[in-house]
C-alpha positions in Angstrom: 108.7 76.1 90.3 109.9 79.4 92.1 108.0 82.5 90.8 107.8 85.4 92.4 104.9 88.4 93.2 104.2 91.2 94.8 103.3 91.9 98.2 102.2 95.2 99.7 101.5 96.5 103.1 98.6 98.8 102.1 98.1 102.3 104.4 96.3 101.2 107.1 98.1 98.4 108.3 101.6 100.4 108.1 99.6 103.4 110.0 98.4 100.5 112.7 102.2 99.3 113.4 101.2 95.9 111.7 104.2 95.6 109.2 106.6 93.5 111.5 104.0 91.4 112.2 102.9 90.4 108.5 106.4 90.6 107.6 107.2 87.9 110.1 104.3 86.2 108.7 105.8 86.1 105.3 109.1 84.9 107.4 107.9 81.9 108.6 106.8 80.9 105.7 109.1 79.3 102.9 108.9 82.7 100.7 111.8 84.8 100.6 111.3 88.8 100.5 113.8 89.4 97.5 113.0 92.9 97.3 112.0 95.8 100.1 111.3 98.9 99.9 108.7 101.7 101.7 107.0 104.4 100.0 103.5 107.1 99.4 102.3 106.6 96.4 101.5 109.6 94.1 97.6 109.8 92.7 99.2 109.5 89.3 101.7 106.0 90.6 97.9 104.6 92.4 96.4 105.7 89.4 98.6 103.6 87.0 98.8 100.4 89.0 94.7 100.3 90.3 93.9 101.2 86.2 92.4 97.7 85.7 90.0 99.2 88.4 89.5 102.5 86.6 85.4 101.5 85.4 84.9 100.6 88.8 82.3 102.0 91.5 85.1 101.9 94.1 88.0 103.2 91.7 88.3 107.0 93.5 88.1 106.2 97.0 90.9 103.1 96.3 92.9 105.4 95.1 92.4 108.1 97.8 93.3 104.9 100.6 96.2 104.1 98.5 97.6 107.7 98.6 96.5 108.0 102.1 100.1 107.0 103.6 103.1 105.1 103.0 103.0 101.7 102.2 105.4 98.3 102.1 106.5 96.6 98.7 107.8 93.3 98.5 108.6 91.2 96.1 108.1 87.4 97.3 109.8 84.9 95.7 109.5 81.0 95.9 107.3 77.6 95.3 103.9 78.5 94.1 104.7 82.1 95.6 101.5 84.2 94.2 99.0 81.0 95.7 101.0 81.2 98.7 100.8 84.7 99.6 97.0 84.7 98.3 97.0 81.6 101.0 98.6 83.2 104.0 96.0 86.8 103.0 93.0 85.3 102.6 89.7 87.0 101.1 90.0 89.9 100.2 87.3 90.5 102.8 88.1 90.4 106.0 84.9 89.3 107.7 85.3 86.6 105.4 88.8 85.8 105.8 89.9 82.6 107.6 90.8 82.7 111.0 94.2 83.7 111.3 95.2 84.6 107.7 96.5 88.4 107.7 93.4 90.2 106.4 91.0 88.3 109.3 94.3 89.1 111.6 94.8 93.1 110.2 92.5 94.1 108.4 89.1 96.0 108.8 86.9 96.4 106.0 87.1 95.4 102.1 88.8 98.6 101.4 91.0 98.9 104.8 92.2 94.9 104.1 95.9 95.3 105.2 97.1 93.8 101.7 97.6 93.1 98.5 98.4 90.4 96.5 99.2 89.6 92.8 96.5 87.2 91.6 98.3 85.3 88.4 102.3 85.4 86.9 101.2 87.7 84.3 99.6 90.3 86.6 102.7 89.6 89.3 105.1 90.2 86.6 103.4 93.4 85.6 103.1 94.4 89.6 107.1 93.1 90.5 108.3 95.3 87.9 106.1 98.7 88.5 107.8 98.9 92.1 111.0 96.8 91.2 114.3 96.5 88.4 115.9 93.7 88.7 118.8 95.2 90.3 117.3 96.2 93.2 116.7 92.2 94.0 119.2 90.7 96.9 120.0 87.6 94.8 
């Protein structure tokens, strides 16, 4: 069954000029990029997007980081897209990510880990809808 997921290339990977390399990994998989945009999140947008973490001690650091520069937001589509994208990213902590995964290659620490991906179909729907409208998709 085809599903959609959100993929973010975070400010650290954007600033390090790794967007093209990360997009190449996606393009070489069987996932399709059906929507893509670049933007810099406002504090309000970042707080809304990461609201699930608002009570956690790292929340303010996360908001500061995610508003520190541009990001790429992508809607990916394909069979088991959520699982496939999460496997391509690797563990949240780049030091624990499997060799060759995106976070292993391009992340530097737990916060500056290059990418974000939805963790379940319900969150994927909310997250994709946060960045895209149906008319944004190229299919």
